C-alpha positions in Angstrom: 0.0 0.0 0.0 1.3 3.4 -1.0 0.9 6.6 1.1 1.4 10.1 -0.3 1.6 13.2 1.9 0.8 16.3 -0.2 2.1 19.5 1.5 1.6 23.0 0.3 4.6 25.3 1.1 4.2 27.6 4.0 3.4 31.3 3.7 5.8 33.1 1.4 6.9 36.7 1.4 7.1 39.6 -1.0 6.0 39.5 -4.6 8.6 42.2 -5.3 11.1 39.6 -6.3 11.4 36.7 -8.7 8.7 34.2 -7.8 11.2 31.3 -7.6 13.3 33.1 -5.0 10.5 34.2 -2.6 11.3 33.2 1.0 9.0 32.2 3.8 7.7 34.9 6.1 8.2 34.6 9.9 4.6 33.2 10.1 5.5 30.8 7.3 8.5 29.5 9.2 6.4 29.1 12.4 3.7 27.3 10.5 6.2 24.9 8.9 7.6 24.0 12.3 4.1 23.6 13.7 3.0 21.3 10.9 6.2 19.3 11.2 5.4 18.8 14.9 1.9 17.8 14.1 3.1 15.2 11.6 5.5 13.8 14.1 2.8 13.7 16.8 0.6 11.8 14.3 3.5 9.5 13.5 3.4 10.5 9.9 7.0 10.2 8.9 7.6 9.8 5.2 10.6 7.7 4.0 11.3 10.2 1.2 10.5 13.8 0.5 10.2 15.4 -3.0 10.0 19.2 -3.3 9.8 21.9 -5.9 13.3 23.6 -6.1 11.8 27.1 -5.3 13.1 28.7 -2.1 9.8 28.6 -0.2 9.1 24.9 -0.9 12.7 23.8 -0.2 12.6 25.7 3.1 9.3 24.1 4.0 10.5 20.6 3.0 13.8 21.1 4.9 12.1 22.1 8.1 9.8 19.1 7.9 12.7 16.8 7.1 14.7 18.1 10.1 11.9 17.8 12.6 11.0 14.3 11.4 14.6 13.3 11.0 14.2 12.3 7.4 16.8 12.4 4.6 17.4 15.7 2.8 14.5 16.3 0.4 15.0 15.6 -3.3 14.5 18.6 -5.6 12.3 17.9 -8.7 12.0 20.8 -11.2 8.8 19.3 -12.5 7.0 20.2 -9.3 7.5 24.0 -9.7 4.6 25.6 -11.4 3.1 22.2 -12.1 -0.5 21.5 -13.1 -2.4 18.4 -12.3 -1.1 16.4 -15.3 2.5 17.3 -14.4 2.1 16.3 -10.7 0.4 13.0 -11.7 3.3 12.3 -14.0 5.8 13.1 -11.2 3.8 10.8 -8.7 3.7 8.0 -11.3 7.5 8.1 -11.5 8.3 8.1 -7.8 10.6 5.3 -6.7 8.6 2.2 -5.8 11.1 1.2 -3.0 9.4 3.9 -0.9 5.9 3.2 0.4 5.4 6.6 2.1 6.5 9.7 0.2 5.8 13.4 0.9 5.5 15.9 -2.0 5.9 19.6 -1.2 4.6 21.9 -3.9 2.5 24.9 -4.8 -1.2 25.9 -5.4 -3.2 25.6 -7.5 -1.5 22.3 -8.5 -1.4 20.7 -5.0 -5.1 21.3 -4.4 -6.0 20.2 -7.9 -4.1 16.9 -7.6 -5.6 16.2 -4.2 -9.1 16.5 -5.9 -8.0 14.5 -8.9 -6.7 11.6 -6.7 -9.5 11.6 -4.1 -12.5 13.4 -5.5 -12.5 15.6 -2.4 -12.4 19.3 -3.1 -10.2 21.2 -0.7 -8.3 24.5 -1.2 -5.1 23.8 0.6 -3.9 26.8 2.4 -0.2 27.5 3.1 1.4 24.7 5.2 -1.6 22.4 4.9 -0.9 18.7 4.5 -3.1 15.8 3.3 -2.2 12.2 3.6 -3.7 10.0 0.8 -3.7 6.2 1.0 -3.7 4.0 -2.1 -4.6 0.2 -2.2 -1.7 -0.8 -4.4 2.1 -1.1 -4.4 3.2 0.7 -7.5 3.3 4.5 -7.9 2.5 4.2 -11.6 -1.0 2.9 -10.7 -1.9 6.3 -9.1 -4.6 8.0 -11.1 -8.0 9.7 -10.9 -10.1 8.7 -7.9 -7.7 5.9 -6.6 -6.9 7.4 -3.2 -8.6 8.3 0.0 -7.7 11.1 2.4 -6.5 9.4 5.6 -5.4 12.6 7.5 -5.6 16.3 7.0 -3.7 19.0 9.0 -3.6 22.7 8.9 -1.9 25.4 11.0 -5.1 27.5 10.8 -6.8 28.0 14.1 -4.0 26.6 16.3 
């Protein structure tokens, strides 16, 4: 059985710079640490983390990896500015030796792929995380409506 943890990067700063280089705000840093702690508390520790190479997603992924004591996240350029099709293709090519993988990305793609995989419409806010379970052992079998949300977390209202 495969498990995919979709994570939207935490709150990013100024739009006055190149989008790729936008850092997390102080609130974004706090939210990323909070969500990492929530994942740890729920014992949701992925074996592998894939992230967009943008500064805000890498920072979010690195915070989560550090708190959960997971290997350094793997950058995947196809996650940056990805649509549903791009993200599904990325998911289908994840390494099968890992049963539990986290994917840190951007909206609207992260919210759209969550809907595509589960049929549940949620607008993932910054630092939100959704765990999806699949009833098979190959990432290439992941496609429309094959997953179920098993856990959802958000720093909102903490």
